[in-house]
C-alpha positions as CSV (number, residue, x, y, z in Angstrom):
1,M,17.0,-19.9,2.3
2,S,14.7,-22.6,4.1
3,V,14.1,-22.7,7.9
4,A,15.6,-26.5,7.6
5,Q,18.5,-25.5,5.7
6,I,19.1,-22.8,8.6
7,A,18.4,-25.1,11.2
8,G,21.0,-27.7,9.5
9,G,24.1,-25.4,9.9
10,A,23.1,-22.7,12.6
11,T,22.6,-22.6,16.0
12,P,19.3,-23.9,17.6
13,A,18.8,-20.1,18.7
14,V,19.1,-18.9,15.0
15,A,16.5,-21.4,13.6
16,R,14.0,-20.7,16.4
17,R,14.5,-17.0,15.0
18,A,14.2,-17.8,11.7
19,A,11.1,-20.3,11.9
20,K,9.3,-17.4,13.8
21,K,10.1,-14.5,11.0
22,D,8.6,-17.8,8.5
23,W,5.6,-17.7,10.6
24,L,5.0,-14.0,10.5
25,V,5.6,-14.2,7.0
26,A,2.9,-16.7,6.3
27,A,0.8,-14.9,8.9
28,A,0.6,-11.8,7.1
29,A,0.1,-13.4,3.7
30,V,-3.1,-15.0,4.8
31,V,-4.5,-11.9,6.4
32,L,-3.4,-9.7,3.3
33,G,-5.1,-12.4,1.1
34,L,-8.2,-12.7,3.6
35,V,-8.5,-8.6,3.1
36,V,-8.0,-8.8,-0.7
37,V,-10.7,-11.8,-1.3
38,G,-13.0,-9.6,1.1
39,A,-12.4,-6.6,-1.1
40,V,-13.5,-8.5,-4.3
41,I,-16.2,-10.4,-3.1
42,G,-17.5,-8.0,0.0
43,P,-20.4,-6.4,-1.9
44,W,-21.6,-9.9,-2.9
45,V,-21.3,-11.6,0.1
46,A,-22.4,-9.1,2.8
47,P,-25.3,-10.5,4.8
48,Y,-27.2,-7.2,4.8
49,D,-27.5,-4.0,2.6
50,P,-24.6,-1.7,3.9
51,T,-26.5,1.2,3.5
52,Q,-29.9,-0.3,5.1
53,L,-31.0,1.7,8.1
54,Y,-31.9,-0.3,11.6
55,V,-31.5,-3.6,10.7
56,G,-30.7,-4.3,14.0
57,P,-30.5,-2.2,17.2
58,V,-29.0,1.2,17.4
59,N,-25.1,0.4,18.7
60,G,-25.9,-3.3,19.0
61,I,-23.1,-5.5,20.3
62,A,-21.4,-8.4,18.2
63,G,-23.4,-11.3,17.9
64,L,-24.1,-14.3,15.6
65,A,-26.9,-12.1,13.7
66,H,-24.3,-9.3,13.7
67,P,-20.7,-10.5,13.9
68,F,-19.5,-7.1,14.2
69,G,-22.3,-5.2,16.0
70,T,-24.5,-2.5,14.6
71,D,-23.9,1.5,14.2
72,D,-25.3,4.3,15.6
73,L,-28.1,4.1,12.7
74,G,-28.6,0.4,13.3
75,R,-26.7,-0.4,10.1
76,D,-24.6,-3.8,10.1
77,I,-21.0,-3.2,10.5
78,F,-20.0,-6.3,9.1
79,S,-21.6,-5.5,5.9
80,R,-20.2,-2.1,5.9
81,V,-16.7,-3.3,6.4
82,L,-17.1,-5.7,3.7
83,A,-18.4,-3.3,1.0
84,G,-16.2,-0.7,1.9
85,A,-12.9,-3.0,1.7
86,G,-12.8,-2.7,-2.3
87,A,-12.2,1.3,-1.8
88,S,-9.9,0.9,1.4
89,V,-7.8,-1.5,-0.5
90,F,-7.8,-1.1,-4.1
91,A,-7.5,2.6,-4.2
92,P,-4.3,2.6,-2.5
93,A,-3.1,-0.5,-4.8
94,I,-4.1,2.2,-7.7
95,V,-1.9,5.0,-6.2
96,V,1.2,2.8,-5.7
97,A,0.7,1.1,-9.3
98,F,0.7,4.5,-11.1
99,S,3.3,6.4,-9.0
100,T,5.6,3.0,-9.3
101,L,5.5,3.0,-12.9
102,L,5.9,6.6,-13.7
103,G,8.6,7.1,-10.9
104,A,10.5,4.1,-11.8
105,A,10.4,4.7,-15.7
106,I,11.5,8.7,-14.7
107,A,14.8,7.1,-12.4
108,V,15.4,4.8,-15.3
109,V,15.8,7.5,-17.9
110,S,17.8,9.8,-15.6
111,A,20.1,7.1,-14.9
112,W,20.8,6.1,-18.2
113,F,20.8,10.1,-19.8
114,G,22.9,11.6,-16.9
115,G,24.1,14.8,-17.3
116,W,21.5,17.7,-17.6
117,V,18.8,15.4,-18.0
118,S,19.7,13.8,-14.5
119,A,20.0,17.3,-13.0
120,G,16.6,18.7,-14.4
121,I,14.8,15.6,-13.4
122,A,16.2,15.7,-9.9
123,R,15.2,19.6,-9.5
124,L,11.6,18.7,-10.4
125,I,11.9,15.7,-8.0
126,D,13.0,17.9,-5.4
127,V,10.1,20.4,-5.8
128,I,7.3,17.9,-6.0
129,F,8.7,16.3,-2.9
130,A,8.8,19.1,-0.9
131,I,5.3,19.3,-1.0
132,P,3.4,16.4,1.8
133,G,1.3,14.0,-0.2
134,L,-1.6,14.6,1.9
135,V,-1.5,18.4,1.7
136,V,-1.6,17.5,-1.9
137,A,-4.7,15.2,-1.8
138,V,-6.7,17.7,0.6
139,L,-5.9,20.9,-2.0
140,A,-7.0,18.3,-5.0
141,V,-10.2,17.6,-2.7
142,A,-10.7,21.8,-2.5
143,I,-10.1,22.1,-6.4
144,F,-12.1,19.1,-7.7
145,G,-14.8,18.3,-4.7
146,K,-14.9,15.7,-2.5
147,G,-14.7,12.1,-3.7
148,I,-11.9,9.2,-4.2
149,A,-10.9,10.1,-7.6
150,A,-9.0,13.4,-6.7
151,P,-7.1,12.2,-3.6
152,V,-6.1,9.0,-5.9
153,I,-4.6,10.7,-8.5
154,A,-2.9,13.5,-6.2
155,L,-1.2,11.0,-4.0
156,S,-0.1,9.3,-7.6
157,I,1.5,12.0,-8.3
158,A,2.9,13.0,-4.7
159,Y,4.4,9.6,-4.6
160,I,6.5,9.5,-8.0
161,P,9.3,11.4,-6.6
162,V,9.9,8.7,-3.7
163,V,10.1,6.1,-6.1
164,A,12.2,7.8,-8.6
165,R,14.8,9.1,-5.9
166,L,15.3,5.3,-4.4
167,T,15.1,3.5,-7.8
168,R,17.7,6.3,-9.7
169,T,20.1,5.6,-7.1
170,A,19.9,1.8,-7.7
171,A,19.8,2.1,-11.6
172,A,22.9,4.3,-11.4
173,R,24.5,1.7,-9.4
174,E,23.5,-1.3,-11.7
175,L,24.6,0.6,-14.8
176,G,28.2,1.3,-13.2
177,K,28.6,-2.2,-12.8
178,P,31.2,-4.0,-15.4
179,Y,28.9,-6.1,-17.0
180,M,26.9,-2.9,-18.2
181,A,30.0,-1.8,-19.6
182,A,30.7,-5.0,-21.1
183,L,27.5,-5.3,-22.9
184,Q,27.7,-1.8,-24.4
185,V,31.3,-2.3,-25.7
186,Q,29.4,-5.7,-27.3
187,G,27.0,-3.5,-29.2
188,V,24.2,-4.4,-27.3
189,S,21.1,-1.8,-27.9
190,S,20.1,0.4,-25.3
191,M,16.6,-0.8,-25.4
192,A,18.0,-4.5,-25.2
193,I,20.5,-3.3,-21.9
194,V,17.6,-1.5,-20.2
195,F,14.4,-3.9,-20.6
196,R,16.6,-7.4,-20.6
197,H,19.1,-6.3,-17.8
198,L,18.6,-3.3,-16.0
199,V,14.8,-3.4,-15.3
200,P,15.0,-7.1,-14.1
201,A,17.8,-6.2,-11.9
202,L,15.7,-3.5,-10.1
203,L,12.6,-5.1,-9.9
204,P,13.0,-6.6,-6.4
205,L,13.9,-3.2,-5.0
206,V,10.9,-1.9,-6.8
207,A,8.3,-4.5,-5.1
208,A,9.6,-3.7,-1.8
209,Q,9.0,0.0,-2.5
210,M,5.5,-0.9,-3.8
211,A,4.6,-2.4,-0.5
212,I,5.9,0.3,1.6
213,G,4.4,3.1,-0.7
214,F,1.2,1.2,-0.1
215,G,1.1,1.1,3.5
216,Y,1.8,4.9,3.2
217,A,-1.3,5.5,0.7
218,M,-3.8,3.3,2.9
219,L,-3.1,5.4,5.7
220,D,-3.1,8.8,3.6
221,L,-6.6,7.8,2.2
222,S,-8.2,6.3,5.1
223,A,-7.0,10.0,6.8
224,I,-8.4,11.7,4.2
225,S,-11.8,9.6,4.6
226,F,-11.5,10.5,8.0
227,L,-12.0,14.0,7.5
228,G,-14.9,13.6,5.3
229,L,-13.2,14.5,2.0
230,G,-12.9,10.8,0.6
231,Q,-15.7,8.7,0.2
232,Q,-18.8,10.3,0.4
233,P,-22.0,8.8,2.6
234,P,-23.9,6.7,1.9
235,A,-21.2,4.6,0.2
236,P,-18.8,2.9,3.5
237,D,-15.3,3.3,3.6
238,W,-13.2,2.1,6.6
239,G,-11.4,5.6,7.2
240,S,-15.0,7.3,7.2
241,M,-16.4,4.4,9.5
242,I,-13.6,5.1,12.1
243,A,-14.6,9.0,12.0
244,N,-18.4,8.2,12.0
245,G,-17.7,5.7,15.2
246,Q,-16.1,8.5,17.5
247,A,-19.3,9.0,19.2
248,G,-20.0,5.4,20.0
249,I,-16.6,5.2,21.5
250,L,-17.8,7.9,24.3
251,A,-21.2,6.0,24.4
252,G,-19.3,2.7,25.3
253,A,-20.0,1.2,21.9
254,P,-16.8,1.5,19.9
255,E,-17.5,-1.4,17.6
256,Q,-18.0,0.9,14.3
257,S,-14.7,2.5,14.9
258,V,-12.6,-0.2,16.2
259,F,-12.9,-3.1,13.8
260,P,-12.2,-0.8,10.6
261,A,-9.2,0.7,12.5
262,V,-8.1,-3.1,13.4
263,L,-8.3,-4.2,9.6
264,V,-6.5,-0.8,8.5
265,V,-3.8,-1.7,10.9
266,L,-3.6,-5.3,10.1
267,T,-3.3,-4.7,6.1
268,V,-0.5,-2.3,6.7
269,L,1.2,-4.7,8.6
270,S,0.8,-7.3,6.6
271,V,2.4,-5.4,3.5
272,G,4.8,-3.9,5.5
273,V,5.9,-7.8,6.7
274,L,5.9,-8.8,2.8
275,G,7.7,-6.1,1.7
276,G,10.4,-6.4,4.3
277,K,10.6,-10.4,3.2
278,V,11.2,-8.9,-0.5
279,A,13.9,-6.5,0.5
280,V,15.9,-8.9,2.3
281,W,15.5,-11.3,-0.6
282,A,16.5,-8.3,-2.7
283,E,19.8,-7.7,-0.8
284,E,20.8,-11.7,-0.5
285,K,20.5,-11.8,-4.2
286,E,22.7,-8.5,-4.6
287,R,25.3,-10.0,-2.4
């Protein structure tokens, strides 16, 4: 429902609140769009080599030559932010895509077959769910070595139970509706019921869950990089930049930590707002 439609049949206060929500969603979409564009073209439009030392003064303040200032090694922070955007944004996206695909597939299989199949999958999900994703990622790094690949794979596996649990409940509820029984009575094949009716009905919920999962994945991967277990120097990464700038905060030069941290927060909030909008739309559609 648009703001104009709401305003036509609601009180001015309700219309104003709806307008504010629409502006918030639009702002979130713009911020997320800029972040994604920066992640895609960042390495090519960065004004300086992100690994080049002393292109400016040590811990230099923001200015025309260096919009975000320079770090403790004289590297341009704006260039490093752009170059590190790819790993910081696309790695969580890979985690969410992989975990959502497998988690949703497991949920649909569990809800469709039920019985011992559902019980066995539920027990397996409980085992994986009992171990925090961040712990799994740290263990993966300890086994396979530092880098971004091991945490991404580990978090992809750790997030599967979250998606599977929520989607299984929704799938079971959808399968219990009268129209599903009618389709089976009419002799519609199982594959047709699943892919033409069940999966489309679950897509809004899955999309909302992906948005929430992206925020968690981004924070977890940033935390891993902050600990020095993710993206390794000299390659830039927002989490490692925040960690490397801690000394600068005490020295009165917080730019190296502040700008990446702000970008992480803005990205997570933007995805969360858009995910909330998708969830509301899904709830309205369900009604």
